C-alpha positions as CSV (number, residue, x, y, z in Angstrom):
1,X,-0.7,7.4,26.7
2,X,-4.2,6.5,27.8
3,X,-7.2,6.4,25.5
4,X,-8.4,9.8,26.9
5,X,-4.9,11.2,26.2
6,X,-5.1,10.0,22.6
7,X,-8.4,11.7,22.2
8,X,-7.2,14.9,23.7
9,X,-4.0,14.9,21.6
10,X,-5.7,14.2,18.3
11,X,-8.6,16.6,18.8
12,X,-6.9,19.5,20.7
13,X,-3.2,19.7,20.1
14,X,-1.8,21.9,17.4
15,X,-2.2,20.4,13.9
16,X,1.4,21.1,13.0
17,X,2.4,18.9,16.0
18,X,-0.2,16.1,15.7
19,X,0.1,15.1,12.1
20,X,4.0,14.9,12.0
21,X,3.8,13.0,15.4
22,X,1.4,10.4,13.8
23,X,3.2,10.4,10.4
24,X,6.8,9.9,11.4
25,X,6.3,6.3,12.6
26,X,4.2,5.4,9.6
27,X,6.6,7.0,7.1
28,X,9.5,5.0,8.7
29,X,7.4,1.8,8.5
30,X,6.6,2.5,4.8
31,X,10.2,3.4,4.0
32,X,11.7,0.4,5.7
33,X,9.2,-1.9,4.0
34,X,9.8,-0.4,0.6
35,X,13.5,-0.5,1.0
36,X,13.5,-4.1,1.9
37,X,11.4,-4.8,-1.2
38,X,14.0,-2.9,-3.2
39,X,16.8,-4.9,-1.5
40,X,15.0,-8.1,-2.6
41,X,14.9,-6.7,-6.2
42,X,18.6,-6.0,-5.9
43,X,19.4,-9.5,-4.8
44,X,17.2,-11.1,-7.4
45,X,18.8,-8.8,-10.0
46,X,22.1,-10.5,-9.2
47,X,20.6,-13.7,-10.7
48,X,19.4,-12.7,-14.1
49,X,16.8,-10.5,-15.9
50,X,14.2,-13.3,-15.9
51,X,14.3,-13.6,-12.1
52,X,13.9,-9.8,-11.8
53,X,11.0,-9.8,-14.2
54,X,9.4,-12.7,-12.3
55,X,9.3,-10.6,-9.1
56,X,7.4,-8.0,-11.0
57,X,5.0,-10.6,-12.4
58,X,4.2,-11.9,-8.9
59,X,3.7,-8.3,-7.6
60,X,-0.1,-8.3,-8.4
61,X,-0.6,-11.4,-6.3
62,X,1.2,-9.8,-3.4
63,X,-0.9,-6.7,-3.9
64,X,-4.1,-8.7,-3.8
65,X,-3.1,-10.3,-0.5
66,X,-2.3,-6.8,0.8
67,X,-5.6,-5.6,-0.5
68,X,-7.4,-8.1,1.7
69,X,-5.5,-6.9,4.7
70,X,-6.3,-3.3,3.8
71,X,-10.0,-4.2,3.3
72,X,-10.3,-5.5,6.8
73,X,-7.6,-3.2,8.4
74,X,-8.8,0.1,6.9
75,X,-12.4,-0.9,7.1
76,X,-12.1,-1.7,10.9
77,X,-9.6,1.1,11.5
78,X,-11.7,3.9,10.1
79,X,-14.7,2.6,12.0
80,X,-12.7,2.4,15.3
81,X,-11.2,5.9,15.0
82,X,-14.6,7.5,14.4
83,X,-16.1,5.6,17.4
84,X,-13.1,6.3,19.6
85,X,-13.5,10.0,18.6
86,X,-17.2,9.7,19.7
87,X,-16.1,7.7,22.8
88,X,-17.9,4.5,21.9
89,X,-15.1,2.0,22.9
90,X,-17.2,-1.2,23.1
91,X,-18.1,-1.0,19.4
92,X,-14.4,-0.6,18.6
93,X,-13.5,-3.8,20.5
94,X,-16.0,-5.9,18.6
95,X,-14.9,-4.5,15.3
96,X,-11.2,-5.3,16.1
97,X,-11.9,-9.0,16.6
98,X,-14.4,-9.4,13.7
99,X,-12.1,-7.9,11.1
100,X,-9.1,-9.9,12.3
101,X,-10.9,-13.3,11.9
102,X,-12.2,-12.2,8.5
103,X,-8.7,-11.4,7.2
104,X,-7.4,-14.9,8.3
105,X,-10.2,-16.7,6.5
106,X,-9.7,-14.7,3.3
107,X,-6.0,-15.2,3.4
108,X,-6.4,-19.0,3.6
109,X,-8.8,-19.0,0.7
110,X,-6.3,-17.0,-1.5
111,X,-3.5,-19.4,-0.6
112,X,-5.5,-22.5,-1.4
113,X,-6.9,-21.2,-4.7
114,X,-3.5,-19.7,-5.8
115,X,-1.6,-23.0,-5.2
116,X,-4.3,-25.0,-7.0
117,X,-4.0,-22.9,-10.1
118,X,-0.4,-21.9,-9.8
119,X,0.8,-22.4,-13.4
120,X,-2.2,-20.9,-15.3
121,X,-2.2,-18.0,-12.9
122,X,1.5,-17.4,-13.6
123,X,0.9,-17.3,-17.3
124,X,-2.2,-15.1,-16.9
125,X,-0.1,-12.6,-15.0
126,X,2.2,-12.1,-17.9
127,X,5.0,-14.8,-17.5
128,X,6.8,-15.6,-20.8
129,X,8.2,-19.1,-21.2
130,X,11.6,-18.0,-20.0
131,X,10.2,-16.3,-16.9
132,X,7.6,-18.9,-16.0
133,X,9.8,-21.3,-13.9
134,X,11.0,-18.4,-11.7
135,X,7.5,-17.1,-11.3
136,X,6.1,-20.4,-10.1
137,X,8.9,-20.9,-7.6
138,X,8.6,-17.5,-6.2
139,X,4.8,-17.3,-6.1
140,X,4.3,-20.8,-4.8
141,X,6.0,-19.9,-1.5
142,X,4.7,-16.4,-1.3
143,X,1.1,-17.7,-1.3
144,X,1.8,-19.7,1.8
145,X,2.3,-16.5,3.7
146,X,-1.0,-14.9,2.6
147,X,-2.9,-15.4,5.9
148,X,0.1,-13.9,7.8
149,X,0.4,-10.9,5.5
150,X,-3.3,-10.0,5.5
151,X,-3.6,-10.4,9.3
152,X,-0.5,-8.3,9.9
153,X,-2.0,-5.5,7.8
154,X,-5.2,-5.6,10.0
155,X,-3.3,-5.3,13.3
156,X,-1.0,-2.6,11.9
157,X,-3.9,-0.5,10.6
158,X,-6.0,-0.9,13.8
159,X,-3.1,0.3,16.0
160,X,-2.5,3.3,13.7
161,X,-6.1,4.4,13.7
162,X,-6.1,4.3,17.5
163,X,-3.3,6.8,17.5
164,X,-0.6,4.3,18.4
165,X,1.5,4.5,15.2
166,X,4.8,4.0,17.0
167,X,3.9,0.5,18.3
168,X,2.6,-0.4,14.8
169,X,5.9,0.7,13.4
170,X,7.8,-1.8,15.6
171,X,6.0,-4.7,14.1
172,X,6.5,-3.6,10.5
173,X,10.1,-2.8,10.9
174,X,11.0,-6.0,12.7
175,X,9.8,-8.2,9.8
176,X,11.5,-5.9,7.2
177,X,14.9,-5.9,8.9
178,X,14.8,-9.7,9.3
179,X,13.9,-10.0,5.6
180,X,17.0,-8.2,4.6
181,X,19.1,-10.7,6.6
182,X,17.3,-13.9,5.6
183,X,16.9,-13.3,1.8
184,X,20.6,-13.4,0.9
185,X,21.1,-16.2,3.4
186,X,18.6,-18.5,1.6
187,X,19.4,-17.2,-1.9
188,X,23.2,-17.5,-1.8
189,X,24.5,-19.3,1.3
190,X,21.9,-22.1,0.8
191,X,21.9,-21.8,-3.0
192,X,18.2,-21.6,-3.4
193,X,18.1,-18.7,-5.8
194,X,14.7,-17.0,-6.2
195,X,13.1,-19.7,-4.1
196,X,15.2,-18.5,-1.2
197,X,13.9,-15.0,-1.7
198,X,10.4,-16.2,-1.2
199,X,11.3,-18.4,1.8
200,X,13.1,-15.5,3.5
201,X,10.1,-13.2,2.9
202,X,7.5,-15.6,4.3
203,X,9.6,-16.3,7.4
204,X,10.0,-12.6,8.0
205,X,6.3,-12.1,7.7
206,X,5.7,-14.7,10.3
207,X,8.1,-12.9,12.7
208,X,6.5,-9.6,12.0
209,X,3.1,-11.0,12.7
210,X,4.2,-12.3,16.0
211,X,5.6,-9.0,17.0
212,X,2.5,-7.1,15.9
213,X,0.3,-9.5,17.9
214,X,2.3,-9.0,21.0
215,X,2.4,-5.2,20.6
216,X,-1.4,-5.1,20.0
217,X,-1.9,-6.6,23.5
218,X,0.2,-4.0,25.3
219,X,-0.1,-0.4,26.2
220,X,-3.2,1.5,25.1
221,X,-4.2,-0.7,22.2
222,X,-7.5,-2.4,22.1
223,X,-6.5,-6.1,22.3
224,X,-8.0,-8.5,19.8
225,X,-10.3,-10.9,21.7
226,X,-11.4,-13.6,19.3
227,X,-14.5,-14.2,21.5
228,X,-15.8,-10.8,20.5
229,X,-15.8,-11.6,16.8
230,X,-19.3,-11.0,15.4
231,X,-21.2,-12.2,12.4
232,X,-23.6,-9.2,12.6
233,X,-24.2,-7.6,9.3
234,X,-23.6,-4.2,10.8
235,X,-19.9,-4.9,11.3
236,X,-19.5,-6.6,7.9
237,X,-21.2,-3.6,6.3
238,X,-18.9,-1.1,8.0
239,X,-15.8,-3.1,7.0
240,X,-17.0,-3.0,3.4
241,X,-17.9,0.6,3.6
242,X,-14.6,1.7,5.1
243,X,-12.4,-0.9,3.4
244,X,-13.6,-1.2,-0.2
245,X,-11.7,1.9,-1.3
246,X,-8.5,0.2,-0.2
247,X,-9.6,-3.1,-1.8
248,X,-10.5,-1.2,-5.0
249,X,-7.2,0.6,-5.0
250,X,-5.1,-2.5,-4.4
251,X,-7.1,-4.8,-6.6
252,X,-6.9,-2.4,-9.5
253,X,-3.2,-1.9,-8.9
254,X,-2.8,-5.6,-9.4
255,X,-4.8,-5.6,-12.6
256,X,-2.8,-2.5,-13.7
257,X,0.5,-4.3,-13.1
258,X,-0.7,-7.3,-14.9
259,X,-1.7,-5.3,-17.9
260,X,1.5,-3.3,-17.7
261,X,3.5,-6.5,-17.8
262,X,1.6,-7.8,-20.8
263,X,2.0,-4.5,-22.6
264,X,5.7,-4.3,-21.8
265,X,6.1,-8.0,-22.6
266,X,5.6,-7.1,-26.3
267,X,9.0,-5.4,-26.2
268,X,10.8,-8.2,-24.4
269,X,11.9,-9.4,-20.9
270,X,14.1,-6.3,-20.5
271,X,11.0,-4.0,-20.8
272,X,9.1,-6.0,-18.1
273,X,12.2,-5.9,-15.8
274,X,12.6,-2.2,-16.4
275,X,9.0,-1.4,-15.5
276,X,9.2,-3.7,-12.5
277,X,12.3,-1.8,-11.2
278,X,10.6,1.6,-11.8
279,X,7.6,0.4,-9.8
280,X,9.9,-0.4,-6.8
281,X,11.8,2.9,-7.0
282,X,8.7,5.1,-7.4
283,X,7.0,3.3,-4.6
284,X,9.8,4.2,-2.2
285,X,9.0,7.9,-2.8
286,X,5.3,7.3,-2.9
287,X,5.7,5.3,0.4
288,X,6.5,8.5,2.2
289,X,3.4,10.1,0.8
290,X,1.3,7.1,1.9
291,X,3.0,7.2,5.3
292,X,2.2,10.9,5.8
293,X,-1.4,10.2,4.7
294,X,-1.7,7.3,7.1
295,X,-0.4,9.6,9.9
296,X,-3.2,12.0,8.9
297,X,-5.9,9.3,9.0
298,X,-6.3,8.9,12.8
299,X,-6.4,12.7,13.1
300,X,-9.1,12.7,10.4
301,X,-11.2,10.0,11.9
302,X,-11.1,11.3,15.5
303,X,-11.9,14.9,14.5
304,X,-14.7,13.8,12.1
305,X,-16.2,11.6,14.8
306,X,-15.9,14.5,17.3
307,X,-17.6,16.9,14.9
308,X,-14.5,19.1,14.6
309,X,-14.8,19.9,10.8
310,X,-12.9,23.1,10.7
311,X,-10.0,21.4,12.4
312,X,-10.2,18.6,10.0
313,X,-10.1,21.1,7.1
314,X,-7.0,22.7,8.5
315,X,-5.3,19.3,8.9
316,X,-6.1,18.3,5.3
317,X,-4.3,21.4,3.9
318,X,-1.3,20.9,6.3
319,X,-0.9,17.3,5.0
320,X,-0.9,18.5,1.4
321,X,1.7,21.1,2.1
322,X,3.8,18.5,3.9
323,X,3.6,16.1,1.0
324,X,4.7,18.8,-1.5
325,X,7.7,19.7,0.7
326,X,8.8,16.1,0.9
327,X,8.4,15.4,-2.8
328,X,10.4,18.5,-3.7
329,X,13.3,17.0,-1.7
330,X,13.0,13.5,-3.1
331,X,11.9,13.8,-6.7
332,X,14.6,16.3,-7.9
333,X,17.6,14.1,-7.1
334,X,15.8,10.9,-8.4
335,X,15.0,12.7,-11.7
336,X,18.6,13.6,-12.3
337,X,19.9,10.2,-11.2
338,X,17.3,8.0,-13.0
339,X,19.8,6.0,-15.1
340,X,22.0,5.3,-12.1
341,X,19.1,4.2,-9.9
342,X,17.9,1.7,-12.4
343,X,21.4,0.5,-13.2
344,X,22.0,-0.1,-9.5
345,X,19.2,-2.7,-9.5
346,X,19.9,-4.3,-12.9
347,X,23.1,-3.7,-14.9
348,X,21.5,-4.2,-18.3
349,X,21.6,-1.4,-20.9
350,X,18.2,-2.4,-22.3
351,X,16.6,-2.4,-18.8
352,X,18.1,1.0,-17.9
353,X,16.9,2.5,-21.2
354,X,13.3,1.6,-20.5
355,X,13.4,2.2,-16.8
356,X,15.0,5.7,-16.8
357,X,12.4,7.2,-19.1
358,X,9.5,5.6,-17.3
359,X,10.9,6.7,-13.9
360,X,11.2,10.4,-14.9
361,X,7.6,10.5,-16.2
362,X,6.3,9.0,-12.9
363,X,8.4,11.4,-10.8
364,X,6.9,14.5,-12.6
365,X,3.4,13.3,-11.9
366,X,3.9,12.2,-8.3
367,X,2.8,15.6,-6.7
368,X,-0.6,15.2,-8.3
369,X,-0.8,11.5,-7.2
370,X,0.0,12.8,-3.6
371,X,-3.0,15.1,-3.7
372,X,-5.2,12.3,-4.9
373,X,-4.0,10.1,-2.1
374,X,-4.8,12.6,0.7
375,X,-8.2,13.3,-0.8
376,X,-9.0,9.6,-1.1
377,X,-7.9,8.9,2.5
378,X,-10.1,11.8,3.7
379,X,-13.1,10.5,2.0
380,X,-12.5,6.9,3.1
381,X,-11.8,7.7,6.7
382,X,-14.9,9.8,7.1
383,X,-17.1,7.1,5.6
384,X,-17.8,8.7,2.2
385,X,-17.8,5.3,0.5
386,X,-19.1,6.1,-2.9
387,X,-16.8,9.1,-3.5
388,X,-13.8,7.2,-2.0
389,X,-14.4,4.2,-4.2
390,X,-14.7,6.3,-7.4
391,X,-11.4,8.1,-6.6
392,X,-9.7,4.9,-5.5
393,X,-10.6,3.3,-8.9
394,X,-9.4,6.3,-10.9
395,X,-5.6,6.0,-10.9
396,X,-5.2,2.3,-11.7
397,X,-8.7,1.5,-13.1
398,X,-11.0,4.1,-14.7
399,X,-8.1,5.8,-16.5
400,X,-5.3,3.2,-16.5
401,X,-7.1,0.2,-18.0
402,X,-8.2,2.0,-21.2
403,X,-5.0,4.0,-21.6
404,X,-2.6,1.0,-21.3
405,X,-4.5,-0.4,-24.2
406,X,-4.7,2.8,-26.3
407,X,-1.3,4.5,-25.7
408,X,1.0,1.7,-26.7
409,X,-1.1,1.2,-29.8
410,X,-0.3,4.7,-31.0
411,X,3.0,5.4,-29.2
412,X,4.6,2.0,-28.9
413,X,7.0,1.5,-25.9
414,X,6.7,5.2,-25.1
415,X,3.0,4.6,-24.4
416,X,3.9,2.0,-21.8
417,X,6.4,4.4,-20.2
418,X,4.1,7.4,-19.8
419,X,0.8,5.7,-19.0
420,X,0.9,6.0,-15.2
421,X,1.9,9.7,-15.4
422,X,-1.0,10.5,-17.7
423,X,-3.4,8.6,-15.3
424,X,-2.1,10.6,-12.3
425,X,-3.0,13.9,-14.0
426,X,-6.5,12.7,-14.9
427,X,-7.1,11.3,-11.3
428,X,-6.0,14.7,-9.9
429,X,-8.6,16.5,-12.1
430,X,-11.3,14.1,-10.7
431,X,-10.2,14.5,-7.1
432,X,-10.6,18.2,-6.9
433,X,-14.4,18.5,-7.3
434,X,-15.0,15.5,-5.0
435,X,-13.0,16.9,-2.1
436,X,-14.3,20.5,-2.6
437,X,-17.9,19.1,-2.3
438,X,-17.0,17.1,0.8
439,X,-15.6,20.1,2.7
440,X,-18.3,22.5,1.6
441,X,-21.1,20.3,2.8
442,X,-19.4,19.6,6.2
443,X,-18.2,23.1,6.9
444,X,-21.8,24.2,6.7
445,X,-22.5,22.0,9.7
446,X,-21.8,23.3,13.2
447,X,-18.1,22.7,14.1
């Protein structure tokens, strides 16, 4: 498909055809990635509760690394999709190279600083004395893969926003599949335990990065030419404008997980492990929502850049309806089988008791979280930086940070279990006026 064909497809083909075509590859990518994370949790759960908890403790660091990738990837991708929609290809080429270089530099800085302060960072993230050795082993190796992880996110997002989601999918899936094979090999065959999990993960990231790099130089993708990287403030500003909502969302998710671990830690290692498992299970379902939203984003960017606001409005509502249909199919069975799902990942009655309750609460609130996600992606992709950042900060920041301190104080462990669900309801109430204002102001313009 040529660039012109992508433009025609995204701006002219029926909405009910375009968004699913863009969304299916991204949903598959998100699901495979989430499942391999869950498989890692399963393998680690075969060791002990402390190792399972350690993976949850390190999750904020992995989220920060991903947030850097999303900052540069989404920041450059939203810019590229709007400019491709307006048929300004040269600007898109420069942005592709500039953001890639920036992600590598930031990934190296994270790795160096994290390794220098490995032990105090592990403690600050919520490690108890029994969890600390596992946390340090796991995080020490994961940090080495920071540049690869962030750069891979940039390439993946850039290909998606150009309308080449299928090629982006190949890169993500290749690393995920290899991870499922390598982790048990290093953990059990080589006897490296949780250290083997980290080694297998980083090697898989390296392979995935190589595949993404090769795919980005084929077909209709704009290849990354390092010579076109620019230090112009215009590009840095656009990266920040388009990427800070993702950075805000991911960074606050890391802080939220840290605070959740600390709050759960009051009730023992089993509570930390239970909440960690719930996060992995809920994210598998939420990954589908994110995947659908990511399939919608190139549609959103091209049509906004082309000035097709009524078509964008139609696509927004179609995406919401698609999300609701998917959630109906996934959340019902998961709600009924909550105990079995948690028990599958850690056969510990205390862990299951905490995890099943928290999972059910999160499942009930996920439809509202889905609406918030699509609203946030719309505002971000169209360059509404202030509104997008406010909404991005809502779920895991504006509402979560105070509530994770308040609810456990009054409700004990129950407050920890219901906190995320309460935040989803409040974020939904904030999203509605923001998205209504956006569409009303744009639909007044000539479409």
